[in-house]
N, C-alpha and C positions, 0 to 999 in steps of 0.2 A: 314445587318445579319439576318439571320433566327431565328424566335423565335416562340416556342409553349406557348400555353395559361398558362400551370402548371409549367412546367420546363425551360423557359427561353429560352436563346441561345441552339440551335440543336447540340448535338453532332459532331464534327469536324469542324464546322464552325468557331469556337471561340478559337482561340489560346493562350494558356498561354505566357507570358513574358520570353523569357530565360536570364538566368543567374540571376534570384532575388529570386528565391524558394532554400531551403535547401535542401540536400541531401537525400532522404526517400528512405531507403534500409531495408533488412532482416537483424534482427541481433538474437541472441540466448541469452536470459535471463537466470542467473544462481543462484539459490537460495543458501543460506546457509545450507538448509536442504537437499541440493542434488538435488533438482528437477531444470529440465531445459525445456523451452518451445522456441518455435521461435515467433517472431512478426516483426512488424516495426516500424522503428523509425527513427528520425533526428539526435539521439545520435550519436556521433562521437564514432565508433570504432564497432567489430564485438561480442564482449561480455558484457552484462551490468550484474553486479554483484548487488545484493540484499540481503539484511539480513532476509526477511521474504515475501512469496509470499501466494498466495490463498491454497497451498497444507499444509503449517504449520501455519498460522492465526488461533487463536482460533475463530473468526466470521464465517469463512468458513468451520472449522472442526468440531464445536460444543464441543470442549475439552478446558476446561479453565484451564490455567497452571498458579500458583500463584506463583509468583517470590518474592521470603522474601530476601533481600538482608541486610545482617549483624544483620539478628535476629529482624527487625523492628516490624513483627505483634507481637512474644513474649513481646517484650518491651512493646507496647501498650496494649494488655492483661493485662499486671502485673500492668502499670499505672492505669488502670479503675479497677482492682480488688481494689486495695487501697482505690481509690475513693469511691467504693461501699460501703467498710467495714468503712472508716470514716463516711459517710455518715448513715448508719445503726447505729454507734455508738453513734451520735447527736441526734436520736430521743429516 
């Protein structure tokens, strides 16, 4: 087997075993925000649907979105307002 000092086997002199590697093909990734892009993957199918991508994720866009489900933030604030009033009344 031909080898080089840094890269190992020389390209073309080492063949991969057939039939043991998954199918690695091009597919389209479609985000819920509407953004699509092409990539390569072993995912079975031609379209991979995702809920969030780099175009809409707050870490990559720099935009924060506070998702308040069922008024939890307001409920938390009311709870601690009451706590602060009780604490001030005891002093």
